[in-house]
C-alpha positions in Angstrom: -23.6 16.7 -69.3 -26.2 16.9 -72.0 -29.9 17.5 -71.8 -31.8 14.6 -70.1 -28.7 13.1 -68.5 -29.4 11.7 -65.1 -26.9 11.3 -62.2 -28.4 9.6 -59.1 -27.5 11.1 -55.8 -27.4 7.8 -53.9 -29.6 9.0 -51.1 -31.7 5.8 -51.1 -31.3 3.6 -48.1 -32.9 0.1 -47.7 -34.7 -0.9 -44.6 -33.4 -3.9 -42.6 -35.6 -6.9 -43.2 -34.9 -9.7 -40.6 -36.6 -12.4 -42.6 -34.5 -11.6 -45.7 -31.4 -11.6 -43.6 -32.3 -15.0 -42.1 -32.8 -16.4 -45.6 -29.4 -15.2 -46.7 -27.7 -16.7 -43.6 -29.4 -20.1 -44.2 -28.5 -20.0 -47.8 -24.9 -19.5 -46.9 -24.9 -22.5 -44.5 -26.5 -24.7 -47.2 -23.9 -23.5 -49.7 -21.0 -24.4 -47.3 -22.4 -28.0 -46.9 -22.7 -28.4 -50.7 -19.2 -27.0 -51.2 -17.8 -29.5 -48.6 -19.5 -32.4 -50.3 -18.3 -31.5 -53.8 -14.7 -31.0 -52.5 -14.8 -34.4 -50.8 -16.2 -36.1 -54.0 -13.5 -34.4 -56.0 -10.7 -35.7 -53.8 -12.1 -39.2 -53.5 -13.2 -39.9 -57.1 -12.0 -37.4 -59.6 -8.4 -37.0 -58.6 -7.6 -40.7 -58.6 -9.2 -41.1 -62.0 -7.2 -38.2 -63.4 -4.0 -39.6 -62.0 -4.7 -43.0 -63.6 -5.3 -41.4 -67.0 -2.1 -39.4 -66.6 -0.1 -42.5 -65.8 -1.6 -44.3 -68.9 -0.7 -41.3 -71.1 2.8 -41.2 -69.7 3.3 -44.9 -70.4 2.2 -44.4 -74.0 4.8 -41.7 -74.4 
């Protein structure tokens, strides 16, 4: 290694912050609800529309 190169030793350890951990857990729960809503909307609305468009295109062929 040349002059001025730096290689960290990795000895740094973070302290456990219960407030931050709680925020992360709540964010995960919110993300799961949003994911479920988007999947439901995809299955109910977007898939039937795509199937209709595909059938129209197949009839044109």
